Structure formats: structure tokens, C-alpha cells
N, CA, C and O of each residue as an XYZ file, in Angstrom:
804
protein
N     -56.673    -53.772    105.917
C     -55.470    -53.672    106.757
C     -55.532    -52.404    107.602
O     -55.886    -51.334    107.106
N     -55.187    -52.531    108.875
C     -55.106    -51.371    109.767
C     -53.759    -50.680    109.567
O     -52.712    -51.326    109.537
N     -53.808    -49.363    109.430
C     -52.582    -48.597    109.218
C     -52.012    -48.194    110.570
O     -52.244    -47.090    111.062
N     -51.253    -49.128    111.161
C     -50.699    -48.893    112.495
C     -49.194    -48.658    112.474
O     -48.584    -48.418    113.516
N     -48.598    -48.726    111.293
C     -47.156    -48.509    111.179
C     -46.836    -48.018    109.775
O     -47.658    -48.115    108.864
N     -45.620    -47.488    109.616
C     -45.197    -47.044    108.290
C     -45.117    -48.232    107.337
O     -45.359    -48.098    106.138
N     -44.775    -49.394    107.884
C     -44.708    -50.597    107.068
C     -46.088    -50.938    106.491
O     -46.206    -51.279    105.314
N     -47.123    -50.843    107.322
C     -48.474    -51.172    106.844
C     -48.918    -50.176    105.780
O     -49.594    -50.555    104.824
N     -48.548    -48.909    105.935
C     -48.860    -47.913    104.906
C     -48.123    -48.236    103.613
O     -48.682    -48.110    102.524
N     -46.883    -48.647    103.737
C     -46.068    -49.010    102.569
C     -46.724    -50.146    101.790
O     -46.840    -50.075    100.566
N     -47.152    -51.188    102.493
C     -47.788    -52.333    101.832
C     -49.091    -51.913    101.167
O     -49.405    -52.355    100.061
N     -49.843    -51.061    101.844
C     -51.119    -50.616    101.277
C     -50.912    -49.784    100.021
O     -51.663    -49.916     99.055
N     -49.897    -48.929    100.030
C     -49.584    -48.115     98.847
C     -49.072    -48.982     97.703
O     -49.353    -48.704     96.538
N     -48.325    -50.026     98.029
C     -47.875    -50.971     97.006
C     -49.066    -51.659     96.343
O     -49.090    -51.833     95.125
N     -50.043    -52.045     97.140
C     -51.237    -52.698     96.602
C     -52.018    -51.737     95.703
O     -52.526    -52.125     94.651
N     -52.102    -50.497     96.131
C     -52.792    -49.492     95.332
C     -52.117    -49.328     93.969
O     -52.786    -49.260     92.938
N     -50.786    -49.265     93.979
C     -50.055    -49.102     92.725
C     -50.152    -50.358     91.865
O     -50.225    -50.271     90.640
N     -50.152    -51.502     92.495
C     -50.270    -52.747     91.728
C     -51.607    -52.808     91.009
O     -51.668    -53.220     89.851
N     -52.670    -52.407     91.675
C     -53.974    -52.396     91.032
C     -54.025    -51.343     89.928
O     -54.634    -51.562     88.881
N     -53.385    -50.205     90.165
C     -53.335    -49.151     89.143
C     -52.667    -49.671     87.876
O     -53.141    -49.420     86.767
N     -51.566    -50.394     88.046
C     -50.858    -50.941     86.878
C     -51.737    -51.958     86.140
O     -51.734    -52.003     84.909
N     -52.481    -52.763     86.881
C     -53.383    -53.727     86.236
C     -54.444    -53.013     85.396
O     -54.767    -53.436     84.286
N     -54.973    -51.933     85.946
C     -55.984    -51.169     85.209
C     -55.399    -50.573     83.926
O     -56.048    -50.563     82.880
N     -54.170    -50.081     84.024
C     -53.511    -49.500     82.846
C     -53.266    -50.564     81.789
O     -53.459    -50.315     80.599
N     -52.845    -51.742     82.215
C     -52.582    -52.829     81.270
C     -53.848    -53.224     80.504
O     -53.766    -53.682     79.365
N     -55.001    -53.051     81.119
C     -56.269    -53.351     80.459
C     -56.702    -52.221     79.527
O     -57.220    -52.467     78.438
N     -56.484    -50.980     79.965
C     -57.000    -49.823     79.224
C     -56.100    -49.353     78.088
O     -56.593    -48.929     77.043
N     -54.791    -49.425     78.282
C     -53.874    -48.817     77.322
C     -53.965    -49.397     75.906
O     -53.901    -48.629     74.946
N     -54.110    -50.710     75.732
C     -54.241    -51.223     74.357
C     -55.423    -50.610     73.601
O     -55.343    -50.408     72.390
N     -56.516    -50.315     74.305
C     -57.686    -49.701     73.664
C     -57.367    -48.272     73.235
O     -57.819    -47.807     72.188
N     -56.578    -47.584     74.062
C     -56.179    -46.218     73.726
C     -55.282    -46.225     72.487
O     -55.446    -45.408     71.581
N     -54.342    -47.152     72.467
C     -53.398    -47.249     71.347
C     -54.137    -47.464     70.034
O     -53.743    -46.919     69.003
N     -55.197    -48.248     70.064
C     -55.976    -48.509     68.844
C     -56.567    -47.229     68.258
O     -56.762    -47.132     67.047
N     -56.850    -46.251     69.111
C     -57.496    -45.012     68.644
C     -56.494    -43.984     68.126
O     -56.863    -43.062     67.398
N     -55.224    -44.144     68.504
C     -54.196    -43.160     68.139
C     -53.924    -43.179     66.638
O     -53.854    -44.243     66.024
N     -53.769    -41.984     66.053
C     -53.449    -41.848     64.639
C     -51.982    -41.488     64.408
O     -51.376    -41.925     63.429
N     -51.422    -40.698     65.302
C     -50.042    -40.210     65.143
C     -49.057    -41.354     65.364
O     -49.094    -42.020     66.399
N     -48.183    -41.578     64.398
C     -47.275    -42.722     64.435
C     -46.348    -42.703     65.643
O     -46.183    -43.726     66.309
N     -45.744    -41.560     65.933
C     -44.803    -41.473     67.055
C     -45.513    -41.637     68.392
O     -44.971    -42.243     69.315
N     -46.723    -41.097     68.496
C     -47.482    -41.256     69.735
C     -47.844    -42.712     69.959
O     -47.758    -43.218     71.078
N     -48.248    -43.383     68.888
C     -48.566    -44.811     69.002
C     -47.336    -45.605     69.466
O     -47.447    -46.471     70.333
N     -46.173    -45.309     68.892
C     -44.945    -46.011     69.266
C     -44.592    -45.746     70.727
O     -44.165    -46.655     71.438
N     -44.767    -44.507     71.176
C     -44.441    -44.149     72.555
C     -45.347    -44.884     73.544
O     -44.888    -45.352     74.586
N     -46.632    -44.981     73.210
C     -47.570    -45.673     74.100
C     -47.343    -47.181     74.093
O     -47.491    -47.840     75.122
N     -46.986    -47.719     72.942
C     -46.675    -49.158     72.876
C     -45.442    -49.485     73.710
O     -45.391    -50.513     74.384
N     -44.447    -48.596     73.657
C     -43.248    -48.793     74.472
C     -43.595    -48.746     75.947
O     -43.105    -49.551     76.739
N     -44.447    -47.792     76.309
C     -44.796    -47.665     77.726
C     -45.681    -48.815     78.201
O     -45.678    -49.155     79.384
N     -46.430    -49.407     77.293
C     -47.215    -50.587     77.664
C     -46.291    -51.710     78.114
O     -46.568    -52.393     79.100
N     -45.197    -51.897     77.391
C     -44.227    -52.907     77.782
C     -43.558    -52.540     79.110
O     -43.318    -53.405     79.952
N     -43.262    -51.266     79.287
C     -42.682    -50.817     80.559
C     -43.651    -51.054     81.714
O     -43.234    -51.388     82.823
N     -44.935    -50.883     81.452
C     -45.945    -51.100     82.490
C     -45.956    -52.565     82.917
O     -46.112    -52.868     84.100
N     -45.791    -53.467     81.964
C     -45.714    -54.889     82.314
C     -44.513    -55.154     83.217
O     -44.603    -55.920     84.177
N     -43.396    -54.519     82.903
C     -42.197    -54.688     83.721
C     -42.386    -54.091     85.112
O     -41.916    -54.644     86.106
N     -43.076    -52.962     85.169
C     -43.329    -52.330     86.468
C     -44.208    -53.205     87.346
O     -43.983    -53.320     88.551
N     -45.208    -53.818     86.734
C     -46.070    -54.734     87.481
C     -45.251    -55.921     87.995
O     -45.460    -56.394     89.111
N     -44.318    -56.392     87.168
C     -43.448    -57.490     87.588
C     -42.559    -57.103     88.766
O     -42.330    -57.919     89.659
N     -42.059    -55.875     88.779
C     -41.235    -55.416     89.907
C     -42.046    -55.391     91.208
O     -41.557    -55.764     92.274
N     -43.283    -54.944     91.089
C     -44.136    -54.907     92.271
C     -44.401    -56.316     92.784
O     -44.422    -56.543     93.994
N     -44.604    -57.265     91.869
C     -44.806    -58.657     92.280
C     -43.578    -59.181     93.017
O     -43.699    -59.905     94.005
N     -42.406    -58.813     92.534
C     -41.168    -59.246     93.186
C     -41.084    -58.688     94.602
O     -40.650    -59.386     95.518
N     -41.492    -57.451     94.785
C     -41.469    -56.835     96.112
C     -42.453    -57.535     97.044
O     -42.137    -57.789     98.206
N     -43.640    -57.847     96.539
C     -44.618    -58.563     97.369
C     -44.094    -59.929     97.787
O     -44.301    -60.360     98.921
N     -43.412    -60.611     96.864
C     -42.845    -61.920     97.196
C     -41.812    -61.794     98.311
O     -41.773    -62.614     99.229
N     -40.976    -60.761     98.223
C     -39.935    -60.576     99.244
C     -40.529    -60.186    100.588
O     -39.972    -60.511    101.637
N     -41.663    -59.488    100.558
C     -42.334    -59.112    101.802
C     -43.227    -60.229    102.337
O     -43.697    -60.169    103.473
N     -43.457    -61.251    101.507
C     -44.382    -62.334    101.834
C     -45.785    -61.768    102.109
O     -46.464    -62.153    103.061
N     -46.178    -60.854    101.248
C     -47.489    -60.216    101.358
C     -48.275    -60.449    100.066
O     -47.697    -60.619     98.992
N     -49.589    -60.453    100.191
C     -50.449    -60.604     99.014
C     -50.605    -59.247     98.320
O     -50.747    -58.222     98.986
N     -50.578    -59.241     96.984
C     -50.784    -57.981     96.265
C     -52.248    -57.551     96.215
O     -52.559    -56.453     95.753
N     -53.134    -58.402     96.684
C     -54.555    -58.096     96.616
C     -54.924    -56.982     97.590
O     -54.497    -56.973     98.744
N     -55.715    -56.060     97.104
C     -56.178    -54.959     97.939
C     -57.402    -54.335     97.312
O     -58.021    -54.910     96.417
N     -57.746    -53.150     97.791
C     -58.895    -52.459     97.230
C     -58.565    -51.886     95.856
O     -57.400    -51.687     95.514
N     -59.602    -51.629     95.083
C     -59.419    -51.035     93.762
C     -58.848    -49.627     93.895
O     -59.255    -48.863     94.770
N     -57.912    -49.296     93.029
C     -57.329    -47.957     93.023
C     -58.347    -47.001     92.386
O     -58.481    -46.951     91.164
N     -59.051    -46.254     93.219
C     -60.121    -45.389     92.726
C     -59.575    -44.202     91.942
O     -60.210    -43.726     91.001
N     -58.397    -43.728     92.333
C     -57.800    -42.608     91.617
C     -57.524    -42.947     90.163
O     -57.863    -42.179     89.263
N     -56.910    -44.096     89.938
C     -56.619    -44.509     88.567
C     -57.901    -44.837     87.817
O     -58.012    -44.557     86.623
N     -58.856    -45.421     88.499
C     -60.128    -45.754     87.855
C     -60.800    -44.500     87.309
O     -61.360    -44.518     86.213
N     -60.743    -43.409     88.075
C     -61.346    -42.164     87.622
C     -60.645    -41.592     86.408
O     -61.291    -41.128     85.469
N     -59.321    -41.628     86.428
C     -58.553    -41.112     85.292
C     -58.818    -41.923     84.027
O     -58.953    -41.361     82.940
N     -58.890    -43.226     84.170
C     -59.109    -44.079     83.006
C     -60.548    -43.996     82.512
O     -60.810    -44.203     81.327
N     -61.469    -43.700     83.399
C     -62.858    -43.509     82.967
C     -62.964    -42.266     82.087
O     -63.682    -42.264     81.086
N     -62.244    -41.208     82.468
C     -62.221    -40.006     81.631
C     -61.583    -40.304     80.268
O     -62.059    -39.831     79.236
N     -60.513    -41.083     80.278
C     -59.860    -41.454     79.022
C     -60.806    -42.273     78.146
O     -60.835    -42.104     76.927
N     -61.573    -43.154     78.769
C     -62.521    -43.976     78.011
C     -63.601    -43.106     77.370
O     -64.022    -43.359     76.241
N     -64.047    -42.077     78.100
C     -65.034    -41.152     77.540
C     -64.468    -40.444     76.307
O     -65.169    -40.220     75.321
N     -63.184    -40.100     76.390
C     -62.531    -39.441     75.254
C     -62.497    -40.364     74.041
O     -62.675    -39.908     72.912
N     -62.272    -41.649     74.263
C     -62.202    -42.604     73.168
C     -63.526    -42.692     72.402
O     -63.552    -43.085     71.236
N     -64.615    -42.327     73.066
C     -65.929    -42.415     72.429
C     -66.254    -41.186     71.598
O     -67.215    -41.189     70.829
N     -65.458    -40.138     71.751
C     -65.728    -38.896     71.030
C     -65.395    -39.030     69.545
O     -64.493    -39.774     69.161
N     -66.134    -38.301     68.727
C     -65.845    -38.217     67.302
C     -65.255    -36.848     67.013
O     -65.553    -35.878     67.711
N     -64.414    -36.768     65.979
C     -63.836    -35.483     65.639
C     -62.564    -35.612     64.842
O     -62.245    -36.675     64.311
N     -61.837    -34.503     64.766
C     -60.583    -34.473     64.018
C     -59.548    -35.382     64.685
O     -59.330    -35.272     65.892
N     -58.906    -36.276     63.929
C     -57.924    -37.199     64.515
C     -56.801    -36.502     65.263
O     -56.351    -36.991     66.299
N     -56.334    -35.346     64.744
C     -55.274    -34.620     65.416
C     -55.703    -34.085     66.766
O     -54.919    -34.075     67.716
N     -56.935    -33.643     66.852
C     -57.466    -33.141     68.117
C     -57.649    -34.290     69.112
O     -57.360    -34.146     70.300
N     -58.130    -35.426     68.613
C     -58.272    -36.607     69.472
C     -56.915    -37.028     70.029
O     -56.808    -37.364     71.209
N     -55.873    -37.013     69.190
C     -54.529    -37.372     69.653
C     -54.049    -36.410     70.739
O     -53.416    -36.829     71.708
N     -54.353    -35.124     70.575
C     -53.978    -34.148     71.601
C     -54.698    -34.459     72.909
O     -54.114    -34.343     73.987
N     -55.959    -34.851     72.813
C     -56.707    -35.233     74.002
C     -56.152    -36.490     74.648
O     -56.148    -36.614     75.873
N     -55.685    -37.423     73.828
C     -55.090    -38.656     74.361
C     -53.818    -38.341     75.148
O     -53.576    -38.929     76.202
N     -53.013    -37.421     74.643
C     -51.808    -37.026     75.381
C     -52.187    -36.435     76.730
O     -51.568    -36.743     77.748
N     -53.200    -35.590     76.731
C     -53.653    -34.999     77.992
C     -54.059    -36.079     78.987
O     -53.653    -36.042     80.148
N     -54.865    -37.047     78.530
C     -55.319    -38.131     79.403
C     -54.148    -38.981     79.882
O     -54.086    -39.362     81.051
N     -53.214    -39.279     78.970
C     -52.055    -40.108     79.324
C     -51.172    -39.416     80.343
O     -50.623    -40.068     81.231
N     -51.027    -38.102     80.228
C     -50.172    -37.391     81.175
C     -50.817    -37.283     82.555
O     -50.114    -37.235     83.565
N     -52.138    -37.245     82.606
C     -52.802    -37.319     83.902
C     -52.441    -38.642     84.600
O     -52.170    -38.677     85.800
N     -52.447    -39.716     83.819
C     -52.088    -41.033     84.362
C     -50.619    -41.048     84.801
O     -50.295    -41.542     85.880
N     -49.739    -40.505     83.959
C     -48.308    -40.488     84.288
C     -48.055    -39.720     85.582
O     -47.280    -40.164     86.429
N     -48.700    -38.584     85.733
C     -48.470    -37.774     86.934
C     -48.954    -38.491     88.193
O     -48.347    -38.367     89.256
N     -50.047    -39.239     88.066
C     -50.530    -40.039     89.195
C     -49.483    -41.087     89.583
O     -49.192    -41.293     90.761
N     -48.932    -41.735     88.572
C     -47.936    -42.771     88.845
C     -46.630    -42.178     89.382
O     -45.996    -42.764     90.260
N     -46.235    -41.035     88.863
C     -45.018    -40.383     89.364
C     -45.168    -40.071     90.846
O     -44.247    -40.294     91.632
N     -46.332    -39.554     91.224
C     -46.583    -39.269     92.636
C     -46.555    -40.554     93.465
O     -45.969    -40.594     94.546
N     -47.198    -41.606     92.942
C     -47.260    -42.872     93.674
C     -45.907    -43.525     93.847
O     -45.552    -43.945     94.948
N     -45.150    -43.615     92.770
C     -43.829    -44.242     92.864
C     -42.861    -43.383     93.674
O     -41.978    -43.912     94.349
N     -43.020    -42.078     93.610
C     -42.178    -41.204     94.418
C     -42.382    -41.464     95.900
O     -41.417    -41.548     96.660
N     -43.635    -41.593     96.310
C     -43.949    -41.891     97.708
C     -43.405    -43.257     98.108
O     -42.833    -43.410     99.187
N     -43.581    -44.245     97.243
C     -43.094    -45.588     97.548
C     -41.574    -45.623     97.697
O     -41.049    -46.324     98.562
N     -40.874    -44.874     96.864
C     -39.411    -44.801     96.982
C     -39.014    -44.241     98.344
O     -38.110    -44.755     99.003
N     -39.699    -43.187     98.752
C     -39.399    -42.564    100.046
C     -39.660    -43.524    101.192
O     -38.837    -43.651    102.098
N     -40.806    -44.204    101.157
C     -41.144    -45.144    102.230
C     -40.167    -46.317    102.266
O     -39.741    -46.742    103.340
N     -39.815    -46.837    101.095
C     -38.864    -47.953    101.044
C     -37.527    -47.542    101.651
O     -36.918    -48.316    102.389
N     -37.069    -46.334    101.347
C     -35.815    -45.853    101.907
C     -35.871    -45.707    103.414
O     -34.932    -46.083    104.115
N     -36.971    -45.160    103.916
C     -37.122    -44.971    105.361
C     -37.170    -46.303    106.107
O     -36.672    -46.423    107.227
N     -37.776    -47.294    105.466
C     -37.918    -48.604    106.101
C     -36.693    -49.500    105.907
O     -36.648    -50.612    106.434
N     -35.713    -49.024    105.163
C     -34.490    -49.791    104.963
C     -34.581    -50.853    103.891
O     -33.742    -51.753    103.843
N     -35.584    -50.769    103.026
C     -35.720    -51.734    101.929
C     -34.954    -51.203    100.714
O     -35.548    -50.692     99.764
N     -33.650    -51.331    100.763
C     -32.807    -50.740     99.717
C     -33.061    -51.328     98.336
O     -33.097    -50.601     97.343
N     -33.238    -52.649     98.272
C     -33.494    -53.286     96.982
C     -34.847    -52.853     96.418
O     -34.993    -52.641     95.214
N     -35.820    -52.728     97.300
C     -37.128    -52.246     96.863
C     -37.008    -50.836     96.291
O     -37.577    -50.516     95.247
N     -36.259    -50.014     96.996
C     -36.093    -48.625     96.566
C     -35.486    -48.557     95.165
O     -35.894    -47.740     94.339
N     -34.520    -49.414     94.916
C     -33.879    -49.453     93.593
C     -34.884    -49.843     92.511
O     -34.925    -49.230     91.445
N     -35.697    -50.868     92.793
C     -36.704    -51.312     91.830
C     -37.748    -50.226     91.578
O     -38.145    -49.980     90.439
N     -38.177    -49.593     92.642
C     -39.201    -48.559     92.522
C     -38.670    -47.319     91.808
O     -39.412    -46.653     91.086
N     -37.407    -47.013     92.003
C     -36.795    -45.880     91.299
C     -36.726    -46.134     89.794
O     -36.852    -45.206     88.996
N     -36.526    -47.395     89.412
C     -36.542    -47.740     87.984
C     -37.896    -47.376     87.376
O     -37.975    -46.762     86.312
N     -38.960    -47.774     88.082
C     -40.307    -47.480     87.587
C     -40.569    -45.978     87.591
O     -41.156    -45.446     86.648
N     -40.139    -45.300     88.638
C     -40.328    -43.851     88.723
C     -39.636    -43.141     87.561
O     -40.214    -42.244     86.946
N     -38.414    -43.536     87.264
C     -37.674    -42.908     86.164
C     -38.322    -43.180     84.815
O     -38.317    -42.318     83.935
N     -38.885    -44.387     84.647
C     -39.594    -44.702     83.407
C     -40.826    -43.823     83.241
O     -41.134    -43.367     82.140
N     -41.524    -43.590     84.344
C     -42.717    -42.742     84.274
C     -42.343    -41.301     83.924
O     -43.018    -40.657     83.121
N     -41.278    -40.807     84.525
C     -40.837    -39.443     84.231
C     -40.411    -39.303     82.770
O     -40.713    -38.306     82.115
N     -39.716    -40.306     82.281
C     -39.268    -40.268     80.888
C     -40.450    -40.342     79.939
O     -40.473    -39.653     78.920
N     -41.434    -41.174     80.265
C     -42.634    -41.287     79.429
C     -43.385    -39.959     79.399
O     -43.887    -39.545     78.354
N     -43.458    -39.304     80.535
C     -44.126    -38.004     80.606
C     -43.385    -36.967     79.757
O     -44.005    -36.180     79.041
N     -42.067    -36.978     79.846
C     -41.268    -36.049     79.026
C     -41.466    -36.312     77.538
O     -41.536    -35.376     76.741
N     -41.556    -37.582     77.168
C     -41.769    -37.937     75.769
C     -43.105    -37.401     75.268
O     -43.192    -36.868     74.162
N     -44.134    -37.542     76.079
C     -45.457    -37.048     75.701
C     -45.461    -35.524     75.567
O     -46.071    -34.975     74.650
N     -44.777    -34.852     76.487
C     -44.689    -33.392     76.413
C     -43.985    -32.970     75.132
O     -44.423    -32.041     74.452
N     -42.896    -33.652     74.806
C     -42.143    -33.329     73.599
C     -42.994    -33.520     72.349
O     -42.986    -32.677     71.452
N     -43.724    -34.624     72.292
C     -44.582    -34.892     71.134
C     -45.679    -33.842     71.007
O     -45.998    -33.389     69.908
N     -46.250    -33.466     72.143
C     -47.323    -32.474     72.119
C     -46.814    -31.127     71.621
O     -47.429    -30.499     70.760
N     -45.685    -30.693     72.170
C     -45.178    -29.362     71.839
C     -44.570    -29.305     70.442
O     -44.625    -28.269     69.778
N     -43.995    -30.412     70.001
C     -43.299    -30.418     68.719
C     -44.231    -30.606     67.534
O     -43.982    -30.060     66.459
N     -45.304    -31.371     67.715
C     -46.134    -31.642     66.543
C     -47.623    -31.795     66.825
O     -48.434    -31.154     66.157
N     -48.001    -32.608     67.777
C     -49.405    -33.004     67.896
C     -50.319    -31.842     68.247
O     -51.380    -31.700     67.638
N     -49.946    -31.012     69.204
C     -50.783    -29.862     69.528
C     -50.845    -28.875     68.371
O     -51.874    -28.241     68.140
N     -49.736    -28.749     67.644
C     -49.719    -27.861     66.482
C     -50.625    -28.387     65.376
O     -51.316    -27.619     64.707
N     -50.615    -29.712     65.191
C     -51.518    -30.317     64.207
C     -52.969    -30.052     64.584
O     -53.798    -29.747     63.727
N     -53.271    -30.171     65.889
C     -54.634    -29.930     66.353
C     -55.026    -28.472     66.157
O     -56.167    -28.166     65.811
N     -54.068    -27.577     66.381
C     -54.328    -26.141     66.224
C     -54.694    -25.790     64.793
O     -55.489    -24.881     64.551
N     -54.113    -26.511     63.848
C     -54.348    -26.219     62.436
C     -55.364    -27.162     61.797
O     -55.415    -27.299     60.575
N     -56.166    -27.804     62.632
C     -57.233    -28.643     62.099
C     -58.268    -27.767     61.397
O     -58.317    -26.558     61.623
N     -59.085    -28.369     60.557
C     -60.087    -27.623     59.787
C     -61.036    -26.872     60.704
O     -61.292    -25.687     60.495
N     -61.559    -27.546     61.713
C     -62.510    -26.904     62.622
C     -61.870    -25.762     63.381
O     -62.489    -24.718     63.588
N     -60.609    -25.963     63.803
C     -59.919    -24.924     64.568
C     -59.692    -23.686     63.710
O     -59.844    -22.561     64.185
N     -59.331    -23.890     62.459
C     -59.130    -22.752     61.560
C     -60.432    -21.972     61.376
O     -60.436    -20.742     61.325
N     -61.531    -22.713     61.276
C     -62.816    -22.054     61.095
C     -63.202    -21.249     62.340
O     -63.712    -20.134     62.232
N     -62.954    -21.821     63.515
C     -63.253    -21.108     64.760
C     -62.433    -19.838     64.861
O     -62.955    -18.781     65.213
N     -61.128    -19.942     64.548
C     -60.255    -18.767     64.621
C     -60.689    -17.700     63.606
O     -60.634    -16.504     63.892
N     -61.121    -18.148     62.417
C     -61.562    -17.187     61.407
C     -62.789    -16.424     61.895
O     -62.895    -15.212     61.707
N     -63.709    -17.145     62.521
C     -64.926    -16.498     63.003
C     -64.627    -15.515     64.124
O     -65.222    -14.438     64.184
N     -63.701    -15.883     65.020
C     -63.335    -14.989     66.117
C     -62.705    -13.716     65.575
O     -63.043    -12.611     65.999
N     -61.782    -13.887     64.627
C     -61.124    -12.727     64.043
C     -62.119    -11.842     63.305
O     -62.012    -10.616     63.346
N     -63.084    -12.455     62.633
C     -64.086    -11.683     61.911
C     -64.970    -10.901     62.871
O     -65.360     -9.766     62.595
N     -65.280    -11.528     64.002
C     -66.125    -10.854     64.993
C     -65.388     -9.705     65.664
O     -65.992     -8.683     65.989
N     -64.082     -9.867     65.874
C     -63.282     -8.834     66.538
C     -62.937     -7.685     65.611
O     -62.649     -6.583     66.078
N     -62.960     -7.924     64.277
C     -62.544     -6.892     63.328
C     -63.639     -6.668     62.285
O     -63.585     -7.239     61.195
N     -64.644     -5.828     62.618
C     -65.724     -5.565     61.656
C     -65.184     -4.894     60.407
O     -64.118     -4.279     60.431
N     -65.916     -5.013     59.330
C     -65.487     -4.450     58.046
C     -65.257     -2.948     58.168
O     -65.987     -2.253     58.875
N     -64.239     -2.456     57.476
C     -63.874     -1.044     57.554
C     -65.026     -0.143     57.139
O     -65.228      0.924     57.718
N     -65.773     -0.571     56.142
C     -66.853      0.289     55.650
C     -67.959      0.461     56.683
O     -68.751      1.400     56.590
N     -68.025     -0.460     57.694
C     -69.070     -0.385     58.711
C     -68.670      0.481     59.891
O     -69.484      0.716     60.785
N     -67.416      0.968     59.913
C     -66.950      1.760     61.034
C     -67.217      3.246     60.802
O     -67.204      3.706     59.661
N     -67.463      4.007     61.891
C     -67.584      5.456     61.754
C     -66.299      6.030     61.189
O     -65.229      5.437     61.327
N     -66.410      7.187     60.554
C     -65.256      7.789     59.902
C     -64.111      8.040     60.869
O     -62.951      7.813     60.523
N     -64.421      8.511     62.092
C     -63.340      8.823     63.029
C     -62.611      7.584     63.513
O     -61.467      7.681     63.957
N     -63.252      6.408     63.438
C     -62.586      5.171     63.821
C     -61.699      4.647     62.716
O     -60.776      3.871     62.961
N     -61.987      5.081     61.475
C     -61.146      4.652     60.369
C     -59.806      5.386     60.400
O     -58.787      4.855     59.959
N     -59.819      6.613     60.925
C     -58.589      7.405     61.022
C     -58.399      7.791     62.478
O     -58.970      8.788     62.919
N     -57.609      7.028     63.250
C     -57.462      7.245     64.687
C     -57.027      8.656     65.059
O     -57.379      9.125     66.141
N     -56.273      9.357     64.206
C     -55.761     10.671     64.567
C     -56.519     11.792     63.856
O     -56.015     12.908     63.731
N     -57.730     11.489     63.393
C     -58.537     12.501     62.703
C     -59.260     13.362     63.733
O     -59.665     12.853     64.778
N     -59.426     14.624     63.468
C     -60.221     15.495     64.324
C     -59.415     16.003     65.493
O     -58.328     16.555     65.319
N     -59.963     15.813     66.721
C     -59.337     16.375     67.916
C     -57.933     15.845     68.122
O     -57.035     16.606     68.478
N     -57.721     14.532     67.901
C     -56.397     13.965     68.095
C     -55.403     14.582     67.135
O     -54.253     14.830     67.497
N     -55.860     14.842     65.863
C     -54.951     15.371     64.851
C     -54.567     16.808     65.140
O     -53.489     17.246     64.737
N     -55.441     17.572     65.844
C     -55.193     18.961     66.120
C     -54.059     19.162     67.128
O     -53.561     20.278     67.277
N     -53.651     18.113     67.811
C     -52.567     18.237     68.778
C     -51.234     18.449     68.102
O     -50.295     18.934     68.734
N     -51.125     18.105     66.853
C     -49.830     18.179     66.147
C     -49.725     19.453     65.353
O     -48.711     19.690     64.697
């Protein structure tokens, strides 16, 4: 499609988002299978259902525009989901993997928030009030899903990852390297105010 008007840009962006939603519908069930944290799994399952509804809203808009939803593959979403797929192949502590899944999911959410935000603006400018209402529903769902993921990360999942066995070992080694044994230090380092410093008092 040639982008010769704001309307043509609007249709092209709708197609891009429609393909993005299709990609998510294919990828998200695989991500959910890897999740260990109960609340994170529930949040992603809920958003999977919301994604189906969002795809349905886009189909309704295409029907009203009498336009085909077919377009080029959404390369932005493909890249984000490819990174998520790479994460799914990693082995390691389940808590750390869950933290990585939140990171990958929020990258996807932010992409969708940007996309739906633009579509809402274009729909409003073009006078498609009903479209704008439908798109705002999807935008608000994406924002809420992102907030839910942030809450889960800050409240429990990132903390669980921080206290994983490997993480504790890494922190222990760092602390040991930064704080050599007292017996290995020169005498003046054992007593900071010994000698010249002590003579000031």
C-alpha cells in the first residue's frame, strides 16, 4: 500500500498490530508453559485471553473499513518474540527464568502500548470515534498488564531471583574479594587512626 494519506497510514498500522497480535497468540502459550511462579502464570493466561479479544476488535475495525487485515509481517514483534524464545531455551534457576520472562513480556507490552497509542490518535484525527473507543480498550488492557508485571517483579519475583542459590554464591564471592581477611592487611590498615592520623588528636 502507498502511504499517500493519514487514512492509508492508519490501515497499515492496523495491519501491523493485527499481525503482532497473531504472533503473540502463537508464542504466549509456550511462554506460559515455562513459567513457575503461580501468579505470573495466571497473569499471562489472563492476558492471553485479552489478546484474543484485542485481535477480535481489530477484525471488527477492518470489517467496518472494508479492508483486508493482511499485510507484511510485524518485524518489531518478531524480533521481541525471537529474544523471548531464546530465553525459553536457557537452563537455570526457575526464579531467575521467571524474572527474565517478565522482562521479555514487558518489552512486548511496551511495543503494544506504543502501537495502540498511535492507533488511538490516528482514529481520533480521522473521526473514527467507535474505532478509537475499541482501540482505547486494548490500550488500557496493555497498560494494566504492564503494571501487573511490574508489581509482580517488584513484590516477589525479582526478589526470589536475587536470593537464588547462584546469586547468593556470586554475592558471597564479590564480598570476599572486596574484603580481604583482616590478618592479611598491613597493621596501619587494621587501625585507620593509628600513627600519623592518631597524632592529630
